[in-house]
C-alpha positions in Angstrom: -5.1 19.0 19.5 -3.6 17.1 16.7 -5.0 15.0 13.8 -3.0 11.8 13.4 -3.1 10.2 9.9 -2.4 6.6 11.0 -1.3 3.8 8.7 -3.2 0.7 9.9 -1.3 -1.6 7.6 -2.6 -4.1 5.0 -5.3 -5.8 7.2 -3.7 -8.0 9.8 -4.4 -6.0 13.0 -0.9 -6.9 14.3 0.8 -5.2 11.4 0.4 -1.7 12.8 3.1 0.3 14.5 3.3 0.6 18.3 2.9 4.3 17.9 -0.2 3.9 15.7 -1.8 1.5 18.1 -1.1 3.8 21.0 -2.7 6.8 19.4 -5.8 4.8 18.3 -6.3 3.8 21.9 -5.8 7.3 23.3 -7.5 9.7 20.8 -11.0 11.0 21.7 -12.2 10.8 18.1 -11.5 8.0 15.5 -12.3 8.4 11.8 -11.4 5.2 10.1 -11.6 3.9 6.5 -14.1 1.1 7.2 -14.0 -0.4 3.8 -10.3 -1.3 4.2 -9.5 -1.2 7.9 -10.8 -4.1 10.0 -12.5 -3.2 13.3 -9.9 -5.4 15.1 -7.4 -2.5 14.5 -9.5 -0.3 16.8 -9.7 -2.8 19.7 -8.9 -1.2 23.1 -9.9 2.3 22.1 -11.5 4.7 24.5 -12.8 7.2 21.9 -16.0 9.2 22.5 -16.7 9.1 18.8 -15.9 6.4 16.2 -16.9 7.2 12.6 -16.6 5.1 9.4 -15.3 7.5 6.7 -16.4 5.1 3.9 -19.8 6.6 4.3 -18.6 10.3 4.1 -17.4 12.8 1.6 -14.4 15.1 2.2 -16.4 18.0 3.5 -18.1 15.9 6.1 -14.8 14.5 7.3 -13.4 18.0 7.7 -16.4 19.1 9.6 -15.9 16.2 12.1 -12.2 17.3 12.5 -13.2 20.9 13.0 -15.7 19.9 15.7 -12.9 17.9 17.5 -10.5 20.8 17.1 -13.0 23.2 18.7 -13.2 20.8 21.7 -9.5 20.3 21.9 -9.8 16.6 21.1 -7.1 14.6 19.2 -8.3 12.7 16.1 -7.0 9.3 14.9 -7.6 9.4 11.1 -7.0 5.8 10.3 -6.2 4.7 6.8 -5.2 1.3 5.4 -1.6 0.5 4.4 0.6 3.5 4.6 -1.4 6.7 4.4 1.1 8.5 2.2 0.5 6.0 -0.6 -2.9 6.3 -2.3 -4.4 7.3 1.0 -6.1 10.5 -0.3 -4.6 12.4 2.7 -3.2 15.2 0.5 -6.6 16.8 0.1 -7.4 16.5 3.8 -4.0 18.0 4.7 -4.6 20.9 2.4 -7.8 21.7 4.3 -6.2 21.3 7.7 -3.4 23.7 6.7 -6.0 26.3 5.6 -7.7 25.9 8.9 -4.4 25.9 10.9 -5.2 22.5 12.4 -2.0 20.6 13.4 -1.5 17.1 12.0 1.0 14.3 12.0 1.5 11.3 9.7 2.2 7.9 11.3 3.6 5.5 8.6 2.2 2.1 8.1 3.1 -1.3 6.5 2.3 -1.0 2.8 0.3 -3.6 0.8 3.4 -4.0 -1.4 5.5 -5.0 1.7 2.8 -7.4 2.8 2.5 -9.1 -0.6 6.3 -9.5 -0.9 6.3 -11.1 2.5 3.5 -13.4 1.6 5.4 -14.5 -1.5 8.6 -14.9 0.3 10.3 -12.5 -2.1 12.9 -9.8 -2.0 11.9 -7.1 -4.5 15.4 -5.7 -5.0 17.9 -8.5 -5.9 21.5 -7.7 -7.0 21.9 -8.0 -10.8 18.2 -8.5 -11.3 16.4 -5.3 -10.1 17.5 -2.6 -7.6 14.5 -0.4 -8.1 10.8 -0.8 -7.2 8.1 1.2 -8.9 4.8 1.8 -7.1 2.1 2.8 -9.4 -1.5 2.2 -10.3 -3.6 1.6 -13.4 -5.1 4.7 -15.0 -8.8 4.4 -14.9 -11.0 7.3 -13.7 -8.0 9.5 -12.9 -5.5 9.9 -15.7 -1.8 9.4 -15.1 0.6 12.4 -15.4 2.6 12.6 -18.6 5.5 10.1 -18.5 3.9 7.9 -15.8 1.9 5.8 -18.2 2.3 2.1 -17.5 4.2 1.5 -20.7 6.6 4.3 -20.0 7.4 3.0 -16.5 7.7 -0.6 -17.8 10.7 0.5 -20.0 12.8 0.5 -16.9 12.3 -3.2 -16.4 12.3 -2.7 -12.6 10.2 -4.6 -10.1 6.7 -3.1 -10.2 3.8 -3.0 -7.8 0.5 -2.0 -9.5 -2.5 -0.9 -7.5 -6.1 -0.8 -8.5 -5.7 -2.8 -11.7 -7.0 -6.3 -11.3 -10.1 -5.5 -13.3 -7.9 -4.3 -16.2 -5.4 -7.1 -16.0 -5.5 -8.0 -19.7 -4.8 -4.4 -20.7 -2.0 -4.2 -18.1 -0.4 -7.3 -19.5 -0.5 -6.0 -23.0 1.4 -2.8 -21.9 4.0 -4.8 -19.9 4.7 -7.6 -22.5 6.9 -5.6 -24.9 9.2 -4.6 -22.0 9.2 -7.6 -19.6 8.6 -10.5 -22.0 6.0 -13.2 -21.9 8.0 -15.4 -19.5 8.3 -12.6 -16.9 6.9 -13.7 -13.5 3.9 -11.9 -12.2 1.7 -12.4 -9.1 -1.7 -11.1 -8.1 -2.4 -11.0 -4.4 -6.0 -10.6 -3.1 -6.5 -9.1 0.4 -3.0 -9.8 1.7 -2.9 -10.6 5.4 -6.7 -10.7 5.8 -8.3 -14.1 6.9 -9.5 -14.7 3.3 -6.2 -13.8 1.6 -5.4 -15.6 -1.7 -3.0 -15.2 -4.5 -1.8 -16.6 -7.8 1.6 -16.7 -9.4 2.3 -17.0 -13.1 3.8 -15.3 -16.1 2.6 -12.5 -18.3 1.6 -15.2 -20.8 -0.8 -17.0 -18.4 -1.7 -14.7 -15.5 -5.0 -13.4 -16.9 -6.4 -16.9 -17.2 -5.3 -17.8 -13.7 -6.8 -14.7 -12.1 -10.0 -15.2 -14.0 -10.2 -18.8 -12.5 -9.7 -17.3 -9.1 -12.4 -14.7 -9.6 -10.4 -11.8 -8.1 -12.3 -8.5 -8.8 -11.0 -5.9 -6.3 -8.7 -5.3 -3.4 -5.8 -7.0 -5.2 -2.2 -5.9 -5.8 -0.2 -6.9 -8.9 3.6 -7.6 -8.5 5.7 -8.1 -11.6 9.4 -8.5 -12.2 12.2 -11.0 -12.6 12.9 -10.9 -8.8 9.9 -13.2 -8.3 11.0 -16.8 -7.9 14.5 -16.0 -9.1 17.5 -17.7 -7.4 20.1 -16.5 -9.9 21.6 -13.4 -8.5 24.8 -12.1 -6.8 25.3 -12.0 -3.1 25.1 -8.5 -1.6 28.3 -6.8 -0.6 26.9 -6.2 2.9 27.4 -9.8 4.1 30.2 -10.9 1.8 33.3 -12.2 3.5 36.2 -9.9 2.9 34.0 -6.8 2.5 35.0 -4.3 5.1 32.7 -1.6 6.5 32.2 0.5 9.6 31.0 -2.4 11.7 33.2 -5.1 10.2 36.7 -3.9 9.6 
C-alpha cells in the first residue's frame, strides 16, 4: 500500500503526467483537493472511494488514509499544480512517517509554468534574469526572516508571487524600489481553466488594470524584465561555433 501525492497540474486535465493519470485510474481510494482540481482530472478512475478534501481537516484526511492502509489499498492524494509547492503535503507526510505508511510524490506542472506558457514568455533570459523566485504574499502566515517580499525583490530576478492578488497594491509598493515603475508585471487568473483570464501592465498601472478585471482569488503574479523583452543575448547552447558534447 502506498499514498501517492499527485500533482494534477494547474487546471487543464491534459496537463497531468502520464504517471499521475495512471495512478489516479488505478488507486482504490482518491482524496482530491476539490476547490482547485477539476473533476475531469479524475475521469476514468475505478476507485471504491472518492473524497473531496476541501471539506476535511488534516486529522480526517489522515484517518481516511489509515483506513485505506489497513485494507491494503493504494491512495491517490491529488493536489493542484505541483504538490511540493504550497501543497500542504509536508504536514501529511510527517503524519505518514509517524504511522510508517509508505508514500511517493508525483510531480506536476506548476501554476508558474502554466502562466509563463500562456504569456508566451521565457522566465530566464540571458543578460536579463537567470533566476526565478517562487514566493507568496505574507498574510495569515508570516514569512521567515529574510524572505520578506522587499528582501527578495532586491535580487531583481524574475518572480512568481502566489496568494497575493487581494494585496496587490501593497505588493507593488514593496517591489517598486527594486524593479522600477516601468517593470512589466502580469496577473493571471485561473490559468488553463476554461475561464482563464489575465492582464499585463507595469508596476505603475497594474493595480488599476486588475481592479477593472475584478480578480479576487486564484491568481498568480509574475513580475520581471523578462516579460515582453526582446533585447537579450542568444544562449550559448544553440550558438553557431559553440562546441559541446553533442555538437563538436
